[in-house]
C-alpha atoms as a printed R data frame, in Angstrom:
    type eleno elety resid chain resno       x       y       z
1   ATOM     1    CA   MET     A     1 126.347  88.004 110.083
2   ATOM     2    CA   THR     A     2 128.774  85.389 108.802
3   ATOM     3    CA   ASN     A     3 128.007  81.808 107.935
4   ATOM     4    CA   THR     A     4 129.935  80.611 111.007
5   ATOM     5    CA   ASN     A     5 126.955  81.554 113.071
6   ATOM     6    CA   LYS     A     6 124.766  79.381 111.090
7   ATOM     7    CA   GLY     A     7 123.776  76.426 113.383
8   ATOM     8    CA   LYS     A     8 124.815  78.128 116.414
9   ATOM     9    CA   TYR     A     9 121.464  79.509 117.383
10  ATOM    10    CA   ASN     A    10 119.240  77.199 115.482
11  ATOM    11    CA   THR     A    11 117.694  75.530 118.620
12  ATOM    12    CA   ARG     A    12 114.252  76.743 119.078
13  ATOM    13    CA   LEU     A    13 114.013  78.777 122.542
14  ATOM    14    CA   SER     A    14 111.718  77.056 124.998
15  ATOM    15    CA   ILE     A    15 109.695  80.194 125.535
16  ATOM    16    CA   THR     A    16 106.090  80.452 124.618
17  ATOM    17    CA   PRO     A    17 104.243  83.652 125.098
18  ATOM    18    CA   LYS     A    18 101.309  83.471 127.570
19  ATOM    19    CA   LYS     A    19  97.986  83.533 125.883
20  ATOM    20    CA   SER     A    20  95.761  86.610 126.258
21  ATOM    21    CA   LYS     A    21  92.153  87.192 125.423
22  ATOM    22    CA   LYS     A    22  93.159  90.732 124.517
23  ATOM    23    CA   ARG     A    23  95.928  89.751 122.132
24  ATOM    24    CA   SER     A    24  95.190  88.890 118.484
25  ATOM    25    CA   TYR     A    25  96.541  85.705 116.860
26  ATOM    26    CA   SER     A    26  98.847  87.685 114.765
27  ATOM    27    CA   SER     A    27 100.294  89.631 117.678
28  ATOM    28    CA   THR     A    28 100.873  86.414 119.423
29  ATOM    29    CA   ARG     A    29 102.626  84.880 116.552
30  ATOM    30    CA   TRP     A    30 104.780  88.040 116.098
31  ATOM    31    CA   ILE     A    31 105.917  87.789 119.756
32  ATOM    32    CA   GLU     A    32 106.644  84.105 119.506
33  ATOM    33    CA   ARG     A    33 108.729  84.786 116.325
34  ATOM    34    CA   HIS     A    34 110.471  87.634 117.910
35  ATOM    35    CA   ILE     A    35 111.624  85.836 121.044
36  ATOM    36    CA   THR     A    36 112.782  82.683 119.018
37  ATOM    37    CA   ASP     A    37 114.711  84.870 116.382
38  ATOM    38    CA   PRO     A    38 118.331  83.896 116.504
39  ATOM    39    CA   TYR     A    39 119.313  87.442 115.425
40  ATOM    40    CA   VAL     A    40 117.297  88.839 118.377
41  ATOM    41    CA   LYS     A    41 119.182  86.536 120.743
42  ATOM    42    CA   GLN     A    42 122.665  87.394 119.242
43  ATOM    43    CA   ALA     A    43 121.846  91.254 119.742
44  ATOM    44    CA   ARG     A    44 121.070  90.786 123.236
45  ATOM    45    CA   MET     A    45 124.308  88.861 123.812
46  ATOM    46    CA   GLU     A    46 126.351  91.387 121.936
47  ATOM    47    CA   GLY     A    47 124.819  94.424 123.573
48  ATOM    48    CA   TYR     A    48 122.969  95.738 120.543
49  ATOM    49    CA   ARG     A    49 119.554  97.477 120.806
50  ATOM    50    CA   SER     A    50 117.804  95.536 118.042
51  ATOM    51    CA   ARG     A    51 118.404  92.729 115.465
52  ATOM    52    CA   ALA     A    52 118.562  95.322 112.637
53  ATOM    53    CA   VAL     A    53 122.185  95.726 113.476
54  ATOM    54    CA   TYR     A    54 123.025  92.647 111.554
55  ATOM    55    CA   LYS     A    55 121.553  93.912 108.306
56  ATOM    56    CA   LEU     A    56 123.802  97.057 108.549
57  ATOM    57    CA   LEU     A    57 126.889  94.848 109.527
58  ATOM    58    CA   GLU     A    58 126.375  92.662 106.556
59  ATOM    59    CA   ILE     A    59 126.071  95.647 104.187
60  ATOM    60    CA   HIS     A    60 129.159  97.272 105.789
61  ATOM    61    CA   THR     A    61 131.241  94.107 105.484
62  ATOM    62    CA   LYS     A    62 130.654  93.854 101.950
63  ATOM    63    CA   HIS     A    63 130.768  97.403 100.805
64  ATOM    64    CA   LYS     A    64 133.008  99.162 103.531
65  ATOM    65    CA   LEU     A    65 130.525 101.934 104.368
66  ATOM    66    CA   PHE     A    66 132.504 103.188 107.462
67  ATOM    67    CA   LYS     A    67 135.910 104.160 108.079
68  ATOM    68    CA   PRO     A    68 137.572 105.914 111.298
69  ATOM    69    CA   TRP     A    69 136.594 109.619 111.659
70  ATOM    70    CA   MET     A    70 133.799 109.502 109.055
71  ATOM    71    CA   LYS     A    71 130.845 111.708 109.759
72  ATOM    72    CA   ILE     A    72 127.633 109.716 109.972
73  ATOM    73    CA   VAL     A    73 123.967 110.742 110.137
74  ATOM    74    CA   ASP     A    74 121.617 108.196 111.091
75  ATOM    75    CA   ILE     A    75 117.889 109.167 110.285
76  ATOM    76    CA   GLY     A    76 115.281 107.377 112.181
77  ATOM    77    CA   CYS     A    77 117.882 105.938 114.647
78  ATOM    78    CA   ALA     A    78 115.566 104.558 117.364
79  ATOM    79    CA   PRO     A    79 116.228 102.430 119.295
80  ATOM    80    CA   GLY     A    80 119.785 102.896 118.346
81  ATOM    81    CA   SER     A    81 121.614  99.768 116.898
82  ATOM    82    CA   TRP     A    82 122.721 101.300 113.571
83  ATOM    83    CA   SER     A    83 124.167 104.269 115.426
84  ATOM    84    CA   GLN     A    84 125.906 101.853 117.937
85  ATOM    85    CA   LEU     A    85 127.495 100.123 114.988
86  ATOM    86    CA   ALA     A    86 128.457 103.225 113.183
87  ATOM    87    CA   ALA     A    87 130.051 104.646 116.281
88  ATOM    88    CA   LYS     A    88 132.141 101.416 116.695
89  ATOM    89    CA   PHE     A    89 133.539 101.417 113.120
90  ATOM    90    CA   THR     A    90 134.094 105.262 112.973
91  ATOM    91    CA   GLN     A    91 135.649 105.215 116.481
92  ATOM    92    CA   SER     A    92 133.323 107.890 117.670
93  ATOM    93    CA   THR     A    93 133.632 108.987 121.285
94  ATOM    94    CA   ASP     A    94 131.744 111.119 123.640
95  ATOM    95    CA   SER     A    95 134.564 113.576 123.583
96  ATOM    96    CA   ASP     A    96 134.876 113.539 119.805
97  ATOM    97    CA   PRO     A    97 131.555 112.269 118.450
98  ATOM    98    CA   SER     A    98 131.276 111.521 114.748
99  ATOM    99    CA   VAL     A    99 127.759 109.984 114.604
100 ATOM   100    CA   ILE     A   100 124.514 111.893 114.779
101 ATOM   101    CA   GLY     A   101 121.228 109.940 115.403
102 ATOM   102    CA   VAL     A   102 117.900 111.648 114.764
103 ATOM   103    CA   ASP     A   103 114.393 110.390 115.531
104 ATOM   104    CA   TYR     A   104 111.104 111.855 116.677
105 ATOM   105    CA   LEU     A   105 111.005 109.076 119.309
106 ATOM   106    CA   GLU     A   106 112.892 109.374 122.371
107 ATOM   107    CA   VAL     A   107 116.301 107.610 122.261
108 ATOM   108    CA   GLN     A   108 118.252 106.610 125.291
109 ATOM   109    CA   PRO     A   109 121.899 107.960 125.062
110 ATOM   110    CA   ILE     A   110 124.332 106.250 122.965
111 ATOM   111    CA   PRO     A   111 128.061 106.272 123.630
112 ATOM   112    CA   GLY     A   112 129.810 108.294 120.927
113 ATOM   113    CA   VAL     A   113 126.523 109.529 119.295
114 ATOM   114    CA   ILE     A   114 124.928 112.922 119.313
115 ATOM   115    CA   VAL     A   115 121.129 112.188 119.511
116 ATOM   116    CA   ILE     A   116 118.802 114.820 118.213
117 ATOM   117    CA   ASN     A   117 115.013 114.435 119.011
118 ATOM   118    CA   GLY     A   118 112.715 115.583 116.214
119 ATOM   119    CA   ASP     A   119 111.416 115.017 112.793
120 ATOM   120    CA   VAL     A   120 114.026 115.245 110.130
121 ATOM   121    CA   ARG     A   121 111.400 116.794 107.616
122 ATOM   122    CA   ASN     A   122 111.583 119.886 110.021
123 ATOM   123    CA   CYS     A   123 114.026 122.528 108.766
124 ATOM   124    CA   GLU     A   124 114.866 123.366 112.334
125 ATOM   125    CA   ILE     A   125 116.103 119.721 112.880
126 ATOM   126    CA   VAL     A   126 118.122 119.728 109.754
127 ATOM   127    CA   ASP     A   127 119.771 122.979 111.075
128 ATOM   128    CA   ARG     A   128 120.581 121.244 114.239
129 ATOM   129    CA   ILE     A   129 122.102 118.468 112.344
130 ATOM   130    CA   HIS     A   130 124.408 120.789 110.387
131 ATOM   131    CA   LEU     A   131 125.393 122.455 113.602
132 ATOM   132    CA   ALA     A   132 126.217 119.018 115.142
133 ATOM   133    CA   LEU     A   133 128.351 118.278 111.977
134 ATOM   134    CA   GLY     A   134 130.277 121.372 112.468
135 ATOM   135    CA   LYS     A   135 132.155 122.556 109.391
136 ATOM   136    CA   ARG     A   136 131.918 119.162 107.585
137 ATOM   137    CA   LEU     A   137 129.297 117.469 105.539
138 ATOM   138    CA   ALA     A   138 128.218 113.918 106.151
139 ATOM   139    CA   ASP     A   139 130.073 111.059 104.576
140 ATOM   140    CA   VAL     A   140 127.331 108.636 105.009
141 ATOM   141    CA   VAL     A   141 123.606 109.055 105.621
142 ATOM   142    CA   LEU     A   142 121.691 106.078 106.974
143 ATOM   143    CA   SER     A   143 117.957 105.602 107.068
144 ATOM   144    CA   ASP     A   144 116.343 102.463 108.388
145 ATOM   145    CA   VAL     A   145 113.116 104.485 109.266
146 ATOM   146    CA   LEU     A   146 109.689 103.149 108.642
147 ATOM   147    CA   LEU     A   147 106.306 104.364 109.605
148 ATOM   148    CA   PRO     A   148 103.903 102.346 111.741
149 ATOM   149    CA   SER     A   149 101.830  99.995 109.448
150 ATOM   150    CA   ALA     A   150  98.384 101.258 108.405
151 ATOM   151    CA   GLY     A   151  97.344  97.628 107.981
152 ATOM   152    CA   HIS     A   152  97.107  97.857 104.172
153 ATOM   153    CA   LYS     A   153 100.181  96.755 102.158
154 ATOM   154    CA   GLN     A   154  99.753  99.144  99.302
155 ATOM   155    CA   ILE     A   155  99.070 102.220 101.538
156 ATOM   156    CA   ASP     A   156 102.097 101.231 103.646
157 ATOM   157    CA   HIS     A   157 104.035 101.225 100.401
158 ATOM   158    CA   TRP     A   158 102.962 104.583  99.300
159 ATOM   159    CA   ARG     A   159 103.586 106.175 102.742
160 ATOM   160    CA   ALA     A   160 106.953 104.576 102.866
161 ATOM   161    CA   MET     A   161 107.934 106.061  99.459
162 ATOM   162    CA   ASP     A   162 106.769 109.492 100.446
163 ATOM   163    CA   LEU     A   163 109.034 109.181 103.573
164 ATOM   164    CA   CYS     A   164 111.774 107.894 101.390
165 ATOM   165    CA   ARG     A   165 111.723 110.838  99.095
166 ATOM   166    CA   ALA     A   166 111.689 113.172 102.167
167 ATOM   167    CA   VAL     A   167 114.771 111.529 103.473
168 ATOM   168    CA   ILE     A   168 116.577 111.708 100.113
169 ATOM   169    CA   LYS     A   169 115.771 115.460  99.907
170 ATOM   170    CA   VAL     A   170 117.268 116.038 103.435
171 ATOM   171    CA   SER     A   171 120.265 113.670 102.498
172 ATOM   172    CA   CYS     A   172 121.176 115.822  99.551
173 ATOM   173    CA   ARG     A   173 121.503 118.746 102.063
174 ATOM   174    CA   LEU     A   174 123.693 116.854 104.434
175 ATOM   175    CA   LEU     A   175 126.039 114.759 102.134
176 ATOM   176    CA   ARG     A   176 129.347 115.826 100.983
177 ATOM   177    CA   PRO     A   177 130.417 115.200  97.214
178 ATOM   178    CA   SER     A   178 131.058 111.338  96.780
179 ATOM   179    CA   GLY     A   179 129.094 110.593  99.926
180 ATOM   180    CA   ASN     A   180 126.824 107.488 100.318
181 ATOM   181    CA   LEU     A   181 123.270 107.047 101.275
182 ATOM   182    CA   LEU     A   182 121.758 103.752 102.644
183 ATOM   183    CA   LEU     A   183 118.097 103.809 102.443
184 ATOM   184    CA   LYS     A   184 115.325 101.345 103.519
185 ATOM   185    CA   ILE     A   185 112.268 101.077 101.126
186 ATOM   186    CA   LEU     A   186 109.217  98.860 100.983
187 ATOM   187    CA   ILE     A   187 108.741  96.991  97.703
188 ATOM   188    CA   GLY     A   188 105.230  97.692  96.216
189 ATOM   189    CA   GLY     A   189 105.248  98.856  92.665
190 ATOM   190    CA   THR     A   190 106.661 102.341  92.636
191 ATOM   191    CA   GLU     A   191 110.315 101.800  93.729
192 ATOM   192    CA   ASN     A   192 111.716 101.566  90.334
193 ATOM   193    CA   GLU     A   193 110.813 105.250  89.898
194 ATOM   194    CA   LEU     A   194 112.505 106.251  93.009
195 ATOM   195    CA   ILE     A   195 115.662 104.203  92.055
196 ATOM   196    CA   SER     A   196 115.683 106.098  88.716
197 ATOM   197    CA   ASP     A   197 115.551 109.333  90.468
198 ATOM   198    CA   LEU     A   198 118.313 108.387  92.862
199 ATOM   199    CA   LYS     A   199 120.613 107.591  89.855
200 ATOM   200    CA   LYS     A   200 120.354 111.221  88.711
201 ATOM   201    CA   ASP     A   201 122.255 112.202  91.829
202 ATOM   202    CA   PHE     A   202 124.405 109.305  92.696
203 ATOM   203    CA   SER     A   203 126.745 107.381  90.291
204 ATOM   204    CA   SER     A   204 125.232 104.102  91.144
205 ATOM   205    CA   VAL     A   205 122.302 102.507  93.257
206 ATOM   206    CA   LEU     A   206 122.549  98.966  94.465
207 ATOM   207    CA   CYS     A   207 119.510  96.941  95.653
208 ATOM   208    CA   ILE     A   208 120.335  94.827  98.824
209 ATOM   209    CA   LYS     A   209 118.320  92.368 100.841
210 ATOM   210    CA   PRO     A   210 120.419  91.289 103.862
211 ATOM   211    CA   GLN     A   211 120.276  87.889 105.255
212 ATOM   212    CA   ALA     A   212 118.850  89.097 108.468
213 ATOM   213    CA   THR     A   213 115.784  90.529 106.749
214 ATOM   214    CA   ARG     A   214 112.856  88.267 107.522
215 ATOM   215    CA   SER     A   215 111.718  86.208 104.473
216 ATOM   216    CA   SER     A   216 108.161  87.565 104.847
217 ATOM   217    CA   SER     A   217 109.260  91.237 104.660
218 ATOM   218    CA   SER     A   218 108.964  93.529 101.682
219 ATOM   219    CA   GLU     A   219 111.897  95.450 103.013
220 ATOM   220    CA   LEU     A   220 114.736  96.297 100.586
221 ATOM   221    CA   TYR     A   221 117.814  98.493 101.026
222 ATOM   222    CA   LEU     A   222 119.126 100.867  98.476
223 ATOM   223    CA   LEU     A   223 122.935 101.759  98.697
224 ATOM   224    CA   ALA     A   224 123.405 105.044  96.581
225 ATOM   225    CA   LYS     A   225 126.946 105.483  96.099
226 ATOM   226    CA   LYS     A   226 129.003 108.614  95.288
227 ATOM   227    CA   PHE     A   227 126.680 111.668  95.556
228 ATOM   228    CA   SER     A   228 127.269 113.896  92.690
229 ATOM   229    CA   GLN     A   229 125.265 117.042  92.822
230 ATOM   230    CA   PRO     A   230 122.645 118.849  94.956
231 ATOM   231    CA   CYS     A   231 119.046 117.800  94.526
232 ATOM   232    CA   GLU     A   232 116.800 120.428  93.168
């Protein structure tokens, strides 16, 4: 999201969520923050399924992740905004799709995207991804996946790291040599070990916190560039 949008949506929306005896204070605050979020408003205006698209757009604008006809695998794609953007920049179409979105949640059809419903940690799902890729391997693997919060920051971090390692393992089976991986992690104390492990199989690893990431979030994105060898 470029700086030209700053100020364009800085007016607070005159929408206040109705109070509910059954809704907690934190839930009410989350809803209020969500409906007044300028990125949420812009995503709706531009036809994207979530505000997360602007995180990916910023990273792509700076690092040129996508090119026409690239093969992209989007792990944990629901609700689909990252797949939407990837399809746009790779010129993927229904007749010649180059983007594959995977999620255990149901995802509504996305133009230009093959959607596979299932857990990517399942070998059968990985086989289906390979089948969808055809005779090629992926140029880029994306993962914006995150497990539902357990309500404990450190436990959430550990669970996120376990999931990230599973995604990395699968990505090493899907990526072509010199391919790139974009992965979301949660900061919590063990991320440096994961970054060090990534550097064994990629030429470089960049840590990125996009503008659209909420200030209170512990999310961080790792861009691992130029995959060099199969993971053990």
